[in-house]
VODREN-108871 format. One line per field, with one value per residue (C-alpha): x, y, z. Coordinates in steps of 0.1 Angstrom, whole numbers, plus 5000, padded with zeros to 4 digits. Each point is the difference from the previous one (the first is absolute). Last residue first. Example, Ala and Ser with C-alpha at 12.3 -4.5 7.8 and 13.67 -1.06 7.14 Angstrom:
VODREN-108871
xx <- 5137;4986
yy <- 4989;4966
zz <- 5071;5007
//
This chain:
VODREN-108871
xx <- 9579;5025;5029;5015;5032;5031;5017;5028;5008;5028;5031;4986;4998;5038;5019;5021;4974;5000;5000;4976;4976;5003;4993;4970;4986;5005;4985;4969;4987;4966;4976;5023;4991;5032;5011;5031;4981;4973;5028;5017;4967;4995;5036;4992;5019;5032;5024;5026;4975;4978;5030;5013;4966;4994;5033;5032;5022;5007;4990;4971;4987;5004;4978;4974;4998;4992;4968;4981;4980;4973;4979
yy <- 0469;4980;5019;4984;4980;5012;4976;5014;4993;5016;4993;4966;4991;5004;5028;5008;5025;4983;4964;5007;5017;4970;4975;5020;5000;4962;4995;5018;5029;5005;5026;5029;5035;5005;5031;4983;4969;5020;5022;4969;4989;5035;5000;4968;4968;4988;4998;5024;5024;5003;5005;5028;5017;4997;5018;4986;5016;4965;5011;5020;4970;4978;5023;5004;4962;4996;4979;4999;4969;5004;5024
zz <- 6731;4980;4988;4969;5006;4981;4977;4978;4964;4980;5020;5009;4963;5000;4982;4969;4987;4965;5014;5028;4975;4976;5028;5012;4965;4997;5034;4988;5021;5017;5012;4989;5013;5020;4980;4986;4990;4982;4985;4986;4984;4985;4987;4981;5005;4984;5029;4987;4983;5031;5022;4978;4999;5038;5004;5015;5027;5014;5036;4985;4980;5030;5021;4973;4995;5037;4997;5033;5008;5027;4981
//
């Protein structure tokens, strides 16, 4: 995957659990876990906005582009 979601890093920096983030942004724990474990195929801008608001960060703190190895 070329886009890496660093929700786990920001949760650790903010000392916040998946459960707390889930409650504060209004999505299920399962969906936060999918983001946290880099299994997400997409994210709504509204969800990204809520995550940034709660974690007090910028979208660039959460999303990183890493080119895939082409063989």
